[in-house]
C-alpha positions as CSV (number, residue, x, y, z in Angstrom):
1,M,19.5,-0.3,7.8
2,I,17.2,-3.0,7.2
3,S,14.7,-1.6,9.7
4,A,14.7,1.9,8.1
5,K,14.2,0.3,4.6
6,I,11.6,-2.3,5.6
7,G,10.0,-0.5,8.4
8,H,6.4,-2.2,9.2
9,A,6.0,-3.7,5.7
10,L,6.1,-7.4,7.1
11,D,3.2,-6.4,9.4
12,P,0.5,-8.1,7.1
13,L,2.5,-11.2,7.0
14,F,2.6,-11.5,10.9
15,L,-0.9,-10.5,11.2
16,N,-1.9,-13.3,8.9
17,V,0.0,-15.7,11.1
18,Y,-1.5,-14.2,14.1
19,S,-5.2,-14.6,12.7
20,L,-4.5,-18.2,11.6
21,F,-3.7,-19.2,15.3
22,F,-5.8,-16.7,17.3
23,K,-9.0,-16.1,15.1
24,N,-11.3,-15.5,18.1
25,T,-8.7,-14.9,20.8
26,R,-7.2,-11.3,21.6
27,V,-3.6,-12.1,22.8
28,N,-1.8,-9.2,24.6
29,P,1.4,-8.2,22.5
30,N,3.6,-8.6,25.6
31,V,2.8,-12.3,25.4
32,F,4.6,-12.4,22.1
33,T,7.6,-10.1,23.5
34,I,8.2,-12.7,26.4
35,C,7.9,-15.8,23.9
36,G,10.5,-14.4,21.9
37,A,12.8,-13.8,24.7
38,L,12.2,-17.5,26.0
39,F,13.1,-18.6,22.3
40,G,16.2,-16.4,22.6
41,V,17.1,-18.3,25.9
42,A,16.4,-21.5,24.2
43,S,18.6,-20.7,21.2
44,S,21.5,-19.8,23.7
45,F,21.2,-23.2,25.3
46,C,21.3,-25.0,21.8
47,I,24.4,-23.0,20.8
48,A,26.2,-23.7,24.0
49,L,25.5,-27.5,23.8
50,D,26.7,-27.4,20.0
51,F,23.1,-27.8,18.3
52,L,23.7,-25.2,16.0
53,L,20.6,-25.9,13.6
54,L,18.3,-26.0,16.6
55,G,19.9,-22.7,17.6
56,A,19.3,-21.2,14.6
57,A,15.6,-22.6,14.4
58,S,15.1,-21.2,17.9
59,L,16.6,-17.8,17.0
60,F,14.4,-17.5,13.9
61,I,11.2,-18.4,16.2
62,S,12.6,-15.8,18.5
63,G,13.0,-13.0,15.9
64,S,9.6,-13.8,14.5
65,F,7.9,-13.1,17.7
66,D,9.8,-10.1,18.0
67,L,8.3,-8.9,14.9
68,M,4.8,-10.2,15.5
69,D,4.4,-8.4,19.0
70,G,4.8,-4.9,17.2
71,A,2.6,-5.8,14.5
72,V,-0.2,-7.0,16.7
73,A,0.3,-3.8,19.0
74,R,-0.1,-1.6,16.0
75,S,-3.0,-3.4,14.5
76,T,-5.0,-3.7,17.7
77,N,-4.1,0.0,19.0
78,N,-2.4,-1.7,22.0
79,V,1.0,0.1,21.6
80,T,1.8,1.2,25.3
81,P,5.0,2.6,26.8
82,F,5.3,-0.3,29.0
83,G,5.2,-2.5,26.0
84,G,7.9,-0.8,24.2
85,F,10.1,-0.8,27.5
86,L,9.3,-4.3,27.9
87,D,10.4,-5.2,24.4
88,S,13.7,-3.2,24.7
89,V,14.7,-4.8,27.7
90,L,14.1,-8.3,26.7
91,D,15.7,-7.7,23.4
92,R,18.8,-6.9,25.4
93,Y,18.7,-10.0,27.6
94,T,17.9,-12.2,24.4
95,D,21.1,-10.8,22.5
96,L,23.5,-11.1,25.3
97,M,22.0,-14.7,26.3
98,I,22.6,-16.0,22.9
99,M,26.2,-14.4,22.7
100,F,26.7,-16.0,25.9
101,G,25.7,-19.3,24.5
102,V,28.2,-18.6,21.5
103,F,30.7,-17.9,24.4
104,I,30.1,-21.1,26.2
105,R,30.4,-23.0,23.1
106,F,34.0,-21.7,22.3
107,L,35.1,-22.1,26.0
108,M,33.8,-25.9,25.9
109,L,35.8,-26.4,22.8
110,G,38.9,-25.0,24.6
111,D,39.1,-21.9,22.1
112,V,40.2,-19.1,24.3
113,F,40.8,-16.7,21.2
114,Y,37.2,-17.0,19.9
115,S,35.8,-16.7,23.5
116,V,37.4,-13.4,23.8
117,V,36.4,-12.4,20.5
118,T,32.8,-13.1,21.4
119,F,33.1,-11.4,24.7
120,F,34.2,-8.2,22.8
121,A,31.5,-8.6,20.1
122,S,28.8,-8.9,23.0
123,I,30.2,-5.6,24.4
124,G,29.4,-3.8,21.1
125,I,25.9,-5.5,21.1
126,A,25.3,-4.0,24.4
127,I,26.8,-0.4,23.6
128,I,24.8,-0.1,20.3
129,P,21.4,0.3,21.8
130,Y,22.7,2.2,25.0
131,A,24.2,4.9,22.6
132,K,20.9,5.3,20.9
133,A,19.0,5.4,24.2
134,R,21.5,8.0,25.4
135,A,21.1,10.1,22.3
136,E,17.5,9.8,22.4
137,A,17.4,11.0,26.1
138,S,19.1,14.3,24.6
139,S,16.1,14.4,21.9
140,I,18.3,13.1,19.1
141,K,17.0,10.3,17.1
142,C,19.6,8.1,16.4
143,N,19.4,5.0,14.1
144,A,22.9,5.8,12.4
145,G,25.3,2.8,11.8
146,I,25.6,-0.2,9.6
147,L,24.7,-3.0,12.3
148,E,21.3,-2.7,14.0
149,R,19.5,-5.5,15.7
150,P,18.1,-7.3,12.4
151,E,21.4,-7.3,10.7
152,R,23.2,-8.7,13.6
153,L,20.5,-11.6,14.0
154,I,20.7,-12.4,10.2
155,I,24.7,-12.7,10.3
156,L,24.3,-14.9,13.6
157,F,21.8,-17.0,11.8
158,I,23.7,-17.4,8.7
159,G,26.7,-18.5,11.0
160,L,24.7,-21.0,12.9
161,I,23.0,-22.5,9.7
162,F,26.4,-22.8,7.9
163,N,28.4,-23.6,11.2
164,L,30.6,-20.4,10.5
165,L,30.5,-18.9,14.1
166,P,34.3,-18.0,14.2
167,Y,33.9,-15.9,11.2
168,T,30.4,-14.8,12.5
169,V,32.0,-13.5,16.1
170,I,34.9,-11.6,14.2
171,I,32.5,-10.0,11.8
172,L,30.3,-9.0,15.0
173,A,33.2,-7.8,17.0
174,V,34.4,-5.4,14.3
175,L,31.1,-4.1,13.1
176,T,29.2,-3.6,16.3
177,H,32.0,-1.3,17.5
178,V,32.1,0.3,14.0
179,T,28.5,1.1,14.6
180,V,29.0,2.4,18.0
181,M,31.5,4.9,16.7
182,Q,29.2,5.9,13.8
183,R,26.5,6.8,16.4
184,M,29.2,8.7,18.5
185,L,30.2,10.6,15.3
186,Y,26.5,11.4,14.4
187,V,25.6,12.6,17.7
188,K,28.7,14.8,17.8
189,K,27.8,16.2,14.6
190,R,24.2,16.9,15.7
191,T,25.4,18.4,18.9
192,D,28.2,20.6,17.6
193,P,27.5,24.3,17.4
194,V,27.2,25.7,13.9
195,I,30.2,27.7,13.2
196,K,29.0,30.7,10.9
């Protein structure tokens, strides 16, 4: 939803930041992709150790790098198939590592219920991009659904900032699977033969 509406509108902002720090240096966009993943892992550790604000800050930086890599790649004509592949794969690692941190935090607190809910949410988070990839393998562009990656990160960020992780994982557990169902129905609709 957010991706479809905003698109690349934030590119100028991230290019200004890029120019500020790397005036005379050409940095491969993949470096930013990797930095984003590393900050995602750092966020996971912070959350697991109950440093929620640090986890939120690391998550914000991770998301910023994730936006910057695409902006830099497009502005320098350095968009490559491998770059897109690397970004997608590391995004999946980042998403699941962060949820693993949430899972460990609830486990350390002895909260079995929310640990299970977190695991259930992680399944949905993993299947959303898989459903898209399978649809696109059949030449069907599939961005359907209410909870793409930006929405998930925003919900998680708010949950960390305001210490609302129990509510956050319930929302993610429900809406991720709703999104998967929406994508399944969308693909079914696109692939069903037209009856005249």
